Residue frames as a rotation matrix with the C-alpha (Angstrom) as fourth column:
MET 1
0.225 -0.748 0.625 141.47
-0.340 0.541 0.770 -30.96
-0.913 -0.386 -0.132 -144.07
ALA 2
0.388 -0.032 0.921 141.04
0.686 0.677 -0.266 -32.41
-0.615 0.735 0.285 -147.49
ARG 3
0.969 -0.026 0.244 141.72
0.152 -0.719 -0.678 -29.09
0.193 0.695 -0.693 -149.04
ILE 4
0.531 -0.831 0.168 145.00
-0.731 -0.348 0.587 -28.79
-0.429 -0.434 -0.792 -147.09
LEU 5
0.077 -0.495 0.866 146.00
0.082 0.868 0.489 -32.34
-0.994 0.034 0.107 -148.26
LEU 6
0.642 0.222 0.734 145.17
0.724 0.140 -0.676 -31.58
-0.253 0.965 -0.070 -151.91
PHE 7
0.952 -0.300 0.060 147.10
-0.267 -0.912 -0.312 -28.32
0.148 0.281 -0.948 -151.87
ASN 8
0.297 -0.876 0.380 150.09
-0.643 0.111 0.758 -30.00
-0.706 -0.469 -0.531 -150.31
ILE 9
0.263 -0.125 0.957 149.97
0.486 0.874 -0.019 -32.75
-0.833 0.470 0.290 -152.93
ILE 10
0.865 0.125 0.486 149.98
0.492 -0.401 -0.773 -30.20
0.098 0.908 -0.408 -155.70
ARG 11
0.796 -0.599 0.089 152.72
-0.603 -0.773 0.197 -28.19
-0.049 -0.211 -0.976 -154.08
PHE 12
0.252 -0.624 0.740 154.79
-0.200 0.714 0.671 -31.40
-0.947 -0.317 0.055 -153.78
LEU 13
0.415 0.040 0.909 154.38
0.740 0.566 -0.364 -32.30
-0.529 0.824 0.205 -157.43
VAL 14
0.950 -0.064 0.307 155.12
0.147 -0.773 -0.617 -28.79
0.276 0.631 -0.725 -158.70
LEU 15
0.617 -0.770 0.160 158.25
-0.740 -0.499 0.452 -28.27
-0.268 -0.397 -0.878 -156.52
ILE 16
0.148 -0.646 0.749 159.71
-0.022 0.755 0.655 -31.63
-0.989 -0.114 0.098 -157.28
ALA 17
0.601 0.089 0.794 159.05
0.769 0.207 -0.605 -31.17
-0.218 0.974 0.056 -161.04
MET 18
0.952 -0.269 0.149 160.66
-0.225 -0.939 -0.259 -27.76
0.209 0.213 -0.954 -160.90
GLN 19
0.396 -0.854 0.337 163.66
-0.636 0.010 0.772 -29.15
-0.662 -0.520 -0.539 -159.04
VAL 20
0.103 -0.382 0.918 164.15
0.369 0.872 0.322 -32.14
-0.924 0.305 0.231 -161.42
PHE 21
0.360 0.027 0.932 163.53
0.920 0.153 -0.360 -30.51
-0.152 0.988 0.030 -164.73
LEU 22
0.833 -0.032 0.552 164.53
0.173 -0.934 -0.314 -26.93
0.525 0.357 -0.772 -164.18
PHE 23
0.747 -0.498 0.441 166.91
-0.664 -0.603 0.442 -26.48
0.046 -0.623 -0.781 -161.24
LYS 24
0.728 -0.532 0.433 168.93
0.320 0.822 0.471 -29.64
-0.606 -0.204 0.769 -161.81
ASN 25
0.386 -0.527 0.757 170.64
0.909 0.080 -0.408 -27.92
0.154 0.846 0.510 -164.63
ILE 26
0.675 -0.074 0.734 171.28
-0.054 -0.997 -0.051 -24.61
0.736 -0.005 -0.677 -162.91
GLY 27
0.534 -0.554 -0.638 174.40
0.845 0.350 0.404 -24.08
-0.001 -0.755 0.655 -160.97
TYR 28
0.975 -0.221 0.012 176.67
-0.221 -0.975 0.018 -21.30
0.008 -0.021 -1.000 -159.91
TYR 29
0.285 -0.920 -0.269 180.10
-0.791 -0.068 -0.608 -22.16
0.541 0.386 -0.747 -161.24
ASN 30
0.175 -0.105 -0.979 179.88
0.131 0.988 -0.083 -25.59
0.976 -0.113 0.187 -159.63
LEU 31
-0.871 -0.427 0.241 179.79
-0.115 -0.300 -0.947 -23.95
0.477 -0.853 0.212 -156.18
ALA 32
-0.693 0.699 0.177 176.13
-0.300 -0.056 -0.952 -23.76
-0.655 -0.713 0.249 -155.41
SER 33
-0.811 0.585 -0.032 172.91
0.282 0.438 0.854 -25.33
0.513 0.683 -0.520 -156.68
PRO 34
-0.515 0.705 0.487 169.35
-0.844 -0.517 -0.143 -24.17
0.151 -0.485 0.862 -155.84
PHE 35
-0.847 0.357 -0.394 167.14
0.404 0.914 -0.039 -26.69
0.347 -0.192 -0.918 -154.01
PRO 36
-0.634 0.664 0.395 163.61
-0.710 -0.703 0.041 -25.09
0.305 -0.255 0.918 -153.79
TYR 37
-0.111 0.595 -0.796 162.00
-0.039 0.798 0.601 -28.46
0.993 0.098 -0.065 -153.16
ILE 38
-0.703 -0.195 -0.684 162.77
0.621 0.301 -0.723 -28.12
0.347 -0.934 -0.090 -149.44
LEU 39
-0.811 0.497 0.310 160.24
-0.529 -0.848 -0.025 -25.35
0.251 -0.184 0.950 -149.37
PHE 40
0.032 0.860 -0.510 157.65
-0.290 0.496 0.818 -28.18
0.956 0.122 0.265 -149.34
ILE 41
-0.162 -0.144 -0.976 158.96
0.766 0.606 -0.216 -29.32
0.623 -0.782 0.012 -145.95
PHE 42
-0.971 -0.237 -0.018 158.95
0.211 -0.827 -0.520 -25.76
0.109 -0.509 0.854 -144.61
LEU 43
-0.683 0.728 0.058 155.35
-0.687 -0.668 0.286 -25.23
0.247 0.156 0.956 -145.57
LEU 44
-0.483 0.505 -0.715 153.77
0.337 0.861 0.380 -28.35
0.808 -0.057 -0.586 -144.18
PRO 45
0.471 0.743 0.475 151.04
-0.161 -0.457 0.875 -27.73
0.867 -0.489 -0.095 -141.60
THR 46
-0.311 -0.660 0.684 152.29
-0.744 -0.279 -0.608 -27.12
0.592 -0.697 -0.404 -138.01
GLY 47
0.185 0.427 0.885 150.06
-0.912 0.409 -0.007 -29.81
-0.365 -0.806 0.465 -136.29
MET 48
0.491 -0.024 -0.871 151.46
-0.562 0.754 -0.338 -32.66
0.665 0.656 0.357 -138.41
PRO 49
0.939 -0.196 0.284 152.58
-0.119 0.587 0.801 -35.68
-0.323 -0.786 0.527 -136.30
ASN 50
0.159 -0.979 -0.126 156.33
-0.778 -0.203 0.594 -36.17
-0.608 0.004 -0.794 -136.16
PHE 51
-0.279 -0.256 0.926 156.26
0.174 0.935 0.310 -39.65
-0.944 0.248 -0.216 -137.67
VAL 52
0.619 0.533 0.576 154.27
0.683 -0.004 -0.730 -38.40
-0.387 0.846 -0.367 -140.71
LEU 53
0.858 -0.338 -0.386 156.55
-0.406 -0.907 -0.109 -35.35
-0.314 0.250 -0.916 -141.04
PHE 54
-0.141 -0.971 0.195 159.74
-0.601 0.240 0.762 -37.55
-0.787 -0.010 -0.617 -141.03
THR 55
-0.119 0.138 0.983 158.16
0.520 0.852 -0.057 -40.02
-0.846 0.505 -0.173 -143.49
VAL 56
0.878 0.441 0.187 157.15
0.415 -0.505 -0.757 -37.21
-0.239 0.742 -0.627 -145.84
GLY 57
0.572 -0.764 -0.297 160.61
-0.699 -0.644 0.310 -35.65
-0.428 0.031 -0.903 -145.56
PHE 58
-0.245 -0.675 0.696 162.19
-0.161 0.736 0.658 -38.96
-0.956 0.049 -0.289 -146.37
LEU 59
0.128 0.400 0.908 160.04
0.773 0.534 -0.344 -39.54
-0.622 0.745 -0.241 -149.38
THR 60
0.957 0.115 -0.267 160.56
-0.039 -0.859 -0.510 -36.04
-0.288 0.498 -0.818 -150.61
GLY 61
0.196 -0.975 -0.102 164.33
-0.761 -0.217 0.612 -36.45
-0.619 -0.042 -0.784 -150.42
LEU 62
-0.297 -0.290 0.910 164.13
0.165 0.923 0.348 -39.94
-0.940 0.254 -0.226 -151.95
SER 63
0.650 0.594 0.473 162.10
0.579 0.015 -0.815 -38.68
-0.491 0.804 -0.335 -154.88
VAL 64
0.795 -0.498 -0.346 164.87
-0.587 -0.774 -0.237 -36.14
-0.150 0.392 -0.908 -155.67
ASP 65
-0.096 -0.843 0.530 167.51
-0.586 0.478 0.654 -38.75
-0.805 -0.248 -0.539 -155.06
VAL 66
0.301 0.273 0.914 165.99
0.440 0.810 -0.387 -40.89
-0.846 0.519 0.123 -157.87
PHE 67
0.926 0.158 0.343 166.60
0.378 -0.348 -0.858 -38.26
-0.016 0.924 -0.382 -160.36
TYR 68
0.665 -0.743 0.076 169.96
-0.741 -0.669 -0.053 -37.06
0.090 -0.021 -0.996 -159.11
ASP 69
0.653 -0.410 -0.637 171.48
0.220 0.907 -0.358 -40.52
0.725 0.093 0.683 -158.51
THR 70
0.011 -0.601 0.799 172.70
-0.661 -0.604 -0.445 -39.37
0.750 -0.524 -0.404 -155.11
LEU 71
-0.269 -0.123 -0.955 171.98
0.295 0.934 -0.203 -42.60
0.917 -0.336 -0.215 -153.05
GLY 72
0.368 0.582 -0.725 170.02
0.841 0.124 0.527 -40.97
0.397 -0.804 -0.444 -150.17
VAL 73
-0.723 -0.679 -0.125 171.89
0.668 -0.642 -0.377 -37.72
0.176 -0.356 0.918 -149.66
ASN 74
-0.671 0.566 0.479 168.76
-0.370 -0.815 0.446 -35.63
0.643 0.122 0.757 -150.17
ALA 75
0.334 0.767 -0.547 166.69
0.185 0.516 0.836 -38.07
0.924 -0.381 0.031 -148.18
ALA 76
-0.049 -0.417 -0.907 168.96
0.964 0.219 -0.153 -37.70
0.262 -0.882 0.392 -145.24
ALA 77
-0.940 -0.311 0.143 169.13
0.288 -0.944 -0.162 -33.95
0.185 -0.111 0.976 -145.58
CYS 78
-0.294 0.903 0.312 165.23
-0.336 -0.403 0.851 -33.73
0.895 0.145 0.422 -145.67
VAL 79
0.436 0.378 -0.817 164.92
0.604 0.550 0.577 -35.98
0.667 -0.745 0.011 -142.61
ALA 80
-0.451 -0.642 -0.620 167.47
0.892 -0.320 -0.318 -33.73
0.006 -0.696 0.718 -140.76
LEU 81
-0.857 0.287 0.428 165.54
-0.146 -0.931 0.333 -30.59
0.494 0.223 0.840 -141.97
ALA 82
0.148 0.958 -0.244 162.31
0.050 0.239 0.970 -32.23
0.988 -0.155 -0.013 -140.62
ALA 83
0.152 -0.173 -0.973 163.99
0.932 0.353 0.083 -32.84
0.329 -0.920 0.215 -137.28
TYR 84
-0.876 -0.461 -0.143 165.13
0.482 -0.840 -0.248 -29.16
-0.006 -0.286 0.958 -137.08
ARG 85
-0.566 0.728 0.386 161.66
-0.227 -0.588 0.776 -28.05
0.792 0.351 0.499 -137.94
VAL 86
0.403 0.645 -0.649 160.16
0.483 0.453 0.750 -30.04
0.777 -0.616 -0.129 -135.07
PHE 87
-0.232 -0.559 -0.796 162.75
0.973 -0.121 -0.198 -28.52
0.014 -0.820 0.572 -132.71
PHE 88
-0.977 -0.136 0.164 162.08
0.144 -0.989 0.039 -24.98
0.157 0.062 0.986 -133.92
MET 89
-0.133 0.973 0.190 158.26
-0.108 -0.205 0.973 -25.40
0.985 0.109 0.133 -133.77
LYS 90
0.299 0.312 -0.902 158.51
0.757 0.498 0.424 -26.63
0.581 -0.809 -0.087 -130.24
ILE 91
-0.585 -0.593 -0.554 160.54
0.795 -0.556 -0.244 -23.65
-0.163 -0.582 0.796 -129.14
THR 92
-0.995 -0.071 -0.074 158.58
0.055 -0.977 0.205 -20.98
-0.087 0.200 0.976 -130.89
ILE 93
-0.434 0.900 0.038 154.88
-0.074 -0.078 0.994 -21.91
0.898 0.428 0.100 -131.29
GLU 94
-0.607 0.327 0.724 152.50
-0.793 -0.195 -0.576 -21.29
-0.047 -0.924 0.378 -128.45
ASN 95
-0.955 0.209 0.211 150.37
0.173 0.968 -0.180 -24.17
-0.242 -0.135 -0.961 -127.33
ASP 96
-0.175 0.968 -0.180 147.09
0.221 -0.140 -0.965 -22.33
-0.959 -0.209 -0.190 -127.81
MET 97
-0.508 -0.149 -0.848 147.76
-0.699 -0.504 0.507 -21.75
-0.503 0.851 0.152 -131.53
ASP 98
0.670 0.736 -0.097 145.47
-0.630 0.495 -0.598 -23.41
-0.392 0.462 0.795 -134.11
THR 99
-0.207 -0.675 0.708 146.78
-0.053 0.730 0.681 -26.63
-0.977 0.103 -0.187 -135.40
PHE 100
-0.059 0.070 0.996 147.26
0.895 0.446 0.022 -27.56
-0.442 0.892 -0.089 -139.04
ILE 101
0.856 0.085 -0.509 148.04
-0.170 -0.885 -0.434 -23.87
-0.488 0.458 -0.743 -140.18
THR 102
0.565 -0.681 0.465 150.58
0.793 0.293 -0.534 -23.48
0.228 0.671 0.706 -142.83
PRO 103
0.254 -0.498 -0.829 153.56
0.599 -0.592 0.539 -21.38
-0.759 -0.634 0.148 -141.65
ILE 104
-0.107 -0.188 0.976 153.16
0.892 -0.451 0.011 -18.52
0.439 0.872 0.215 -144.07
LEU 105
-0.916 -0.372 0.153 153.34
0.297 -0.882 -0.366 -14.80
0.271 -0.290 0.918 -143.58
GLY 106
-0.369 0.867 0.335 149.51
-0.462 -0.484 0.743 -14.35
0.806 0.119 0.579 -143.68
GLU 107
0.534 0.605 -0.590 149.00
0.209 0.582 0.786 -16.92
0.819 -0.543 0.184 -140.91
MET 108
0.198 -0.531 -0.824 151.93
0.980 0.097 0.173 -16.15
-0.012 -0.842 0.540 -138.53
ASN 109
0.878 0.029 -0.478 153.24
0.147 -0.967 0.210 -12.88
-0.456 -0.255 -0.853 -137.29
PHE 110
0.861 -0.504 -0.062 156.08
-0.281 -0.371 -0.885 -11.10
0.423 0.780 -0.462 -139.09
LYS 111
0.147 -0.860 0.489 158.76
-0.989 -0.145 0.041 -11.70
0.036 -0.490 -0.871 -136.48
TRP 112
0.204 0.019 0.979 158.05
-0.406 0.911 0.067 -15.41
-0.891 -0.411 0.194 -136.19
PHE 113
0.924 0.257 0.285 157.90
0.156 0.428 -0.890 -15.98
-0.350 0.866 0.356 -139.94
PHE 114
0.700 -0.713 -0.038 161.16
-0.494 -0.445 -0.747 -14.26
0.516 0.542 -0.664 -140.62
SER 115
-0.038 -0.718 0.695 163.01
-0.959 0.221 0.176 -16.02
-0.280 -0.660 -0.697 -137.83
TYR 116
0.432 0.290 0.854 161.55
-0.117 0.957 -0.266 -19.31
-0.894 0.015 0.448 -139.12
THR 117
0.998 0.057 0.006 162.56
0.003 0.054 -0.999 -18.49
-0.058 0.997 0.054 -142.73
PHE 118
0.554 -0.832 0.036 166.12
-0.564 -0.406 -0.719 -17.26
0.613 0.378 -0.694 -142.17
SER 119
0.149 -0.552 0.820 167.21
-0.915 0.237 0.325 -19.53
-0.374 -0.799 -0.471 -139.41
GLU 120
0.478 0.114 0.871 166.67
0.010 0.991 -0.135 -22.69
-0.878 0.074 0.473 -141.59
HIS 121
0.976 -0.141 0.164 168.60
0.175 0.066 -0.982 -21.58
0.128 0.988 0.090 -144.57
């Protein structure tokens, strides 16, 4: 459990740093901007309580809002993304599956992982 927590803290710091220092200045003709920090919310463990998930999503979006001066837009988007994640997990994950697994291709089956990845983007 401590290993999962430490790994997610490192993942959070790396993705937020990449978003703020690298991807903030990248755009596609003012039409699209990359937001890879939302990968942090996608890769949180599956057995996480909803309150903790929404709180982490809010704090993730708020940390990006601080650097972008967007007044809560990213925080609201991250909370909505967390709500969609809860809905998707309730529909697709079996009850007998191990809790606190990270939804990556090595842990989940191929069909589930790609439906999870491509339906949320």
